[in-house]
C-alpha positions as CSV (number, residue, x, y, z in Angstrom):
1,X,-11.0,-22.2,-8.7
2,X,-12.3,-23.6,-5.6
3,X,-15.5,-21.9,-3.8
4,X,-12.8,-21.2,-0.8
5,X,-9.6,-20.0,-2.7
6,X,-6.3,-20.2,-1.0
7,X,-4.9,-16.8,-0.4
8,X,-1.4,-16.1,0.8
9,X,-0.6,-12.9,2.1
10,X,3.4,-12.0,1.8
11,X,4.1,-9.3,4.5
12,X,1.6,-9.8,7.1
13,X,2.1,-6.5,9.0
14,X,-0.8,-4.2,10.0
15,X,-2.2,-3.7,6.4
16,X,-1.7,-7.6,5.5
17,X,-2.7,-9.0,8.4
18,X,-6.0,-6.7,8.6
19,X,-6.9,-7.6,5.0
20,X,-6.2,-11.2,5.6
21,X,-8.6,-11.2,8.6
22,X,-11.4,-9.7,6.2
23,X,-10.8,-12.7,3.6
24,X,-10.8,-15.1,6.5
25,X,-14.0,-13.9,7.9
26,X,-15.3,-14.2,4.1
27,X,-14.6,-17.7,4.0
28,X,-11.2,-17.9,2.2
29,X,-8.4,-20.0,3.3
30,X,-5.6,-17.5,4.4
31,X,-2.0,-18.0,5.2
32,X,0.6,-15.6,6.0
33,X,4.1,-15.1,5.4
34,X,5.9,-12.6,8.0
35,X,9.2,-11.7,9.5
36,X,8.1,-10.0,12.8
37,X,5.9,-11.6,15.4
38,X,6.2,-15.0,13.8
39,X,6.4,-16.9,17.1
40,X,3.4,-15.1,18.6
41,X,1.2,-15.5,15.3
42,X,2.0,-19.2,14.9
43,X,0.8,-19.9,18.2
44,X,-2.0,-17.5,18.8
45,X,-3.0,-16.0,15.3
46,X,-3.7,-12.4,15.0
47,X,-5.9,-10.3,17.3
48,X,-7.6,-7.7,15.2
49,X,-9.4,-5.0,16.9
50,X,-11.6,-3.0,14.6
51,X,-14.8,-1.0,14.1
52,X,-16.1,-3.8,11.8
53,X,-15.8,-6.1,15.0
54,X,-13.5,-8.6,16.4
55,X,-11.5,-9.8,13.3
56,X,-9.1,-11.9,15.2
57,X,-8.2,-15.2,13.5
58,X,-5.7,-17.8,13.4
59,X,-4.2,-18.3,9.7
60,X,-4.5,-21.5,7.8
61,X,-0.7,-21.4,7.5
62,X,2.1,-19.2,9.0
63,X,5.6,-19.0,7.5
64,X,8.8,-17.0,7.8
65,X,9.5,-14.3,5.2
66,X,12.6,-15.4,3.5
67,X,12.6,-18.7,4.9
68,X,12.9,-22.2,3.6
69,X,9.6,-23.8,5.0
70,X,7.4,-23.3,1.7
71,X,6.3,-26.6,0.3
72,X,5.0,-25.3,-2.9
73,X,2.7,-28.5,-3.2
74,X,1.3,-27.4,-0.1
75,X,0.8,-23.7,-0.4
76,X,0.4,-22.8,-4.0
77,X,-2.1,-20.0,-3.8
78,X,-5.0,-18.8,-6.0
79,X,-4.1,-15.4,-5.2
80,X,-0.9,-14.0,-3.6
81,X,-1.3,-10.6,-1.9
82,X,2.0,-8.7,-1.5
83,X,1.9,-6.2,1.3
84,X,5.4,-5.5,1.7
85,X,7.1,-2.0,1.5
86,X,8.6,-0.9,-1.9
87,X,12.1,-0.3,-0.9
88,X,15.1,0.0,-3.3
89,X,16.8,-3.1,-1.5
90,X,13.9,-5.3,-1.4
91,X,13.2,-7.8,-4.0
92,X,9.5,-8.1,-4.1
93,X,9.4,-10.8,-6.7
94,X,11.9,-13.0,-5.0
95,X,9.6,-12.8,-1.9
96,X,6.8,-14.1,-3.6
97,X,8.3,-16.6,-5.9
98,X,7.7,-19.7,-3.6
99,X,4.1,-19.2,-3.5
100,X,3.6,-18.6,-7.0
101,X,2.3,-21.2,-9.7
102,X,1.1,-21.2,-13.0
103,X,-2.7,-20.3,-12.2
104,X,-1.9,-17.7,-9.2
105,X,-2.9,-14.2,-9.4
106,X,-0.5,-11.6,-8.0
107,X,-2.2,-8.8,-6.1
108,X,0.0,-5.7,-5.0
109,X,-1.7,-3.9,-1.8
110,X,1.5,-1.2,-1.9
111,X,2.1,2.4,-1.9
112,X,3.8,4.4,-4.8
113,X,3.6,5.0,-8.4
114,X,5.3,2.8,-11.1
115,X,5.8,0.1,-8.6
116,X,4.3,-2.7,-10.9
117,X,7.2,-3.4,-13.4
118,X,9.5,-5.5,-11.5
119,X,6.8,-7.8,-10.7
120,X,5.2,-7.9,-14.0
121,X,8.6,-8.5,-15.6
122,X,9.1,-11.4,-13.3
123,X,6.1,-13.2,-13.8
124,X,4.7,-12.2,-17.3
125,X,2.2,-15.2,-17.5
126,X,0.6,-14.5,-14.1
127,X,-2.4,-11.8,-14.0
128,X,-1.4,-8.9,-12.0
129,X,-3.8,-6.9,-9.9
130,X,-2.8,-3.5,-8.5
131,X,-4.5,-2.3,-5.4
132,X,-4.4,0.8,-3.3
133,X,-5.7,0.8,0.5
134,X,-7.3,3.9,1.9
135,X,-6.8,2.8,5.7
136,X,-5.5,3.8,9.3
137,X,-4.3,0.5,10.7
138,X,-1.3,-0.2,13.1
139,X,0.6,-2.7,14.7
140,X,0.6,-2.4,18.5
141,X,3.6,-3.2,20.9
142,X,2.0,-6.5,21.8
143,X,3.1,-9.0,19.1
144,X,0.4,-10.1,16.7
145,X,-2.3,-7.4,18.0
146,X,-3.5,-5.0,15.2
147,X,-5.6,-1.8,15.7
148,X,-7.9,-1.1,12.9
149,X,-8.7,2.8,13.7
150,X,-10.7,3.8,10.5
151,X,-11.4,3.4,6.7
152,X,-10.5,0.2,4.8
153,X,-11.6,1.3,1.2
154,X,-9.6,-0.3,-1.7
155,X,-9.3,0.7,-5.1
156,X,-8.1,-2.2,-7.6
157,X,-7.8,-3.4,-11.2
158,X,-5.6,-5.2,-13.6
159,X,-2.3,-3.4,-14.3
160,X,-1.8,-1.5,-16.3
161,X,-5.7,-1.5,-17.2
162,X,-8.7,-3.2,-17.1
163,X,-11.1,-5.3,-14.8
164,X,-11.5,-9.0,-14.8
165,X,-13.5,-11.8,-13.4
166,X,-10.5,-12.3,-11.1
167,X,-10.5,-8.7,-9.8
168,X,-14.5,-9.1,-9.5
169,X,-14.2,-12.1,-7.3
170,X,-11.6,-10.4,-4.9
171,X,-13.7,-7.4,-4.6
172,X,-16.7,-9.6,-3.6
173,X,-14.9,-11.1,-0.8
174,X,-13.9,-7.9,0.6
175,X,-17.3,-6.5,0.0
176,X,-19.4,-9.1,1.9
177,X,-17.2,-8.1,4.9
178,X,-18.2,-4.5,4.8
179,X,-15.1,-3.2,2.8
180,X,-15.7,-0.4,0.0
181,X,-14.1,-1.7,-3.2
182,X,-13.7,0.6,-6.2
183,X,-13.1,-1.6,-9.3
184,X,-10.9,0.8,-11.5
185,X,-10.6,0.4,-15.3
186,X,-7.3,2.5,-14.9
187,X,-5.5,1.5,-11.5
188,X,-2.7,3.7,-13.0
189,X,-4.9,6.9,-12.8
190,X,-6.0,5.9,-9.3
191,X,-2.4,5.5,-8.1
192,X,-1.9,9.3,-9.4
193,X,-5.0,10.4,-7.5
194,X,-3.5,9.1,-4.3
195,X,-0.2,10.4,-5.2
196,X,-1.4,13.9,-5.0
197,X,-1.8,13.6,-1.4
198,X,1.0,10.9,-0.4
199,X,3.8,12.6,-2.8
200,X,3.8,15.9,-1.1
201,X,2.7,15.2,2.7
202,X,4.6,12.0,3.5
203,X,8.2,13.4,2.6
204,X,7.2,16.7,4.3
205,X,6.3,15.0,7.3
206,X,9.7,13.6,7.6
207,X,11.4,16.8,7.0
208,X,9.3,18.3,9.9
209,X,10.4,15.8,12.2
210,X,7.2,13.6,12.1
211,X,4.9,16.2,12.3
212,X,1.1,15.5,12.3
213,X,-1.3,16.9,9.3
214,X,-2.5,19.9,11.2
215,X,1.0,21.2,12.2
216,X,2.1,21.0,8.6
217,X,-0.7,23.0,7.2
218,X,-0.7,25.5,9.9
219,X,2.8,26.3,9.9
220,X,3.8,29.6,8.1
221,X,3.5,28.9,4.5
222,X,2.6,25.2,5.2
223,X,-0.5,25.1,3.0
224,X,1.0,27.2,0.4
225,X,3.8,24.8,0.0
226,X,1.8,21.7,0.1
227,X,-0.6,23.2,-2.6
228,X,2.4,24.1,-4.9
229,X,3.8,20.3,-4.5
230,X,0.6,18.8,-5.3
231,X,0.2,21.2,-8.5
232,X,3.4,19.6,-9.4
233,X,2.0,16.2,-9.1
234,X,-0.6,17.0,-11.1
235,X,1.3,18.4,-13.8
236,X,3.3,15.2,-14.0
237,X,0.2,13.2,-14.1
238,X,-1.4,15.0,-16.9
239,X,1.8,14.7,-18.9
240,X,1.7,10.9,-18.3
241,X,-1.8,10.6,-19.6
242,X,-3.8,10.9,-16.6
243,X,-5.4,14.4,-16.2
244,X,-7.0,14.8,-12.8
245,X,-10.0,16.9,-11.8
246,X,-9.6,20.5,-11.5
247,X,-10.5,20.8,-7.8
248,X,-8.3,17.8,-6.7
249,X,-6.1,20.0,-4.7
250,X,-8.8,21.8,-2.9
251,X,-10.6,18.5,-2.0
252,X,-7.4,17.0,-0.5
253,X,-6.7,20.2,1.6
254,X,-10.3,20.3,2.8
255,X,-9.9,16.6,3.8
256,X,-6.6,16.8,5.4
257,X,-8.0,19.8,7.5
258,X,-10.5,17.1,9.1
259,X,-7.6,15.2,10.4
260,X,-5.9,17.4,12.9
261,X,-4.0,14.9,14.9
262,X,-3.1,12.4,12.3
263,X,0.5,11.4,11.3
264,X,1.0,9.6,8.1
265,X,2.6,6.3,7.6
266,X,6.0,7.7,6.8
267,X,5.9,9.9,9.8
268,X,5.3,6.9,11.7
269,X,8.2,4.9,10.0
270,X,10.4,8.2,10.6
271,X,9.8,8.2,14.2
272,X,9.9,4.6,15.0
273,X,13.5,4.3,12.9
274,X,11.9,2.0,10.2
275,X,12.9,2.1,6.5
276,X,10.6,4.6,4.5
277,X,9.2,4.3,1.0
278,X,10.7,7.6,-0.2
279,X,11.6,6.4,-3.7
280,X,8.3,4.7,-4.5
281,X,6.2,7.8,-3.1
282,X,8.5,10.5,-4.1
283,X,11.4,9.4,-6.2
284,X,9.4,7.6,-8.8
285,X,7.4,10.8,-9.5
286,X,10.2,13.0,-10.0
287,X,11.7,10.1,-12.5
288,X,8.7,10.1,-14.5
289,X,8.6,14.0,-14.4
290,X,12.3,13.9,-15.9
291,X,11.4,11.6,-18.7
292,X,8.5,13.6,-19.6
293,X,10.7,17.1,-19.3
294,X,8.1,18.2,-16.9
295,X,9.7,20.8,-14.0
296,X,9.1,19.7,-10.6
297,X,11.7,22.0,-8.6
298,X,10.0,21.7,-5.4
299,X,9.5,17.8,-5.3
300,X,13.4,17.7,-6.4
301,X,14.5,20.1,-3.9
302,X,12.6,17.7,-1.1
303,X,13.9,14.7,-2.6
304,X,17.5,15.9,-2.3
305,X,16.8,17.3,1.1
306,X,15.5,13.8,2.4
307,X,18.8,12.3,0.6
308,X,21.0,14.7,2.7
309,X,19.0,13.9,5.8
310,X,19.7,9.9,5.5
311,X,23.1,10.1,4.4
């Protein structure tokens, strides 16, 4: 690999644009594939306001998602980072295909549990690195302008397990620009850890009309319901072979209490009328529970209620 690898980010929304900015500042060649804001980004690049400083940058290449403007001889990538939402009608493998060659490492920075198989099956000979982002970052109303509010930590590893030199190289580029990276021997376990928070709170926020975290926890019975949902998630994780720490629910509740006005990503998507990752975050947990015969009555009820709401 060259000292300055070519990285193509497919789905350069808030998260993709932010991590692209970090990699660009680390000296990587960064191209982006996006659907929204194409004209603005092609002309002016991204403006990225961040506690890490001004991360604004002009990508080395700007391409339309789903367009026919990919010359694979020109843009074949050392790493393809997929940051698109995991939705039932989105073929992620098809979206990244124009940018993948024999030596390309595929990286998924996406939410949810059990999201890797469709991509792994489509590219069985390419290394697959699964990655979770812990970050507060948003697109603004101004095309191409990104506001990084806080955090940015990443957990990554080869799917389904292991850490390779490809992982270490990617981590090094992020770390040299101030991003905390955890190299995870079991990235599936890391996904379960994040699901303890995501699986209850994201769907609940939609049923609560886009409520913030404090409103949900302070509602009569709100914290008790959140704890019960978290307990169902931890039971499924344990049955799946990934037992989690005994205090993980207490720690999640305590950390959530520290973000009183915070609306999670699904709440923001709901309020903006955007598609939501309900199946990736909730439906897949319920499906795994069914395969393992683990009762999750509250999670099942929430999934049905969401389906009714969005029929």
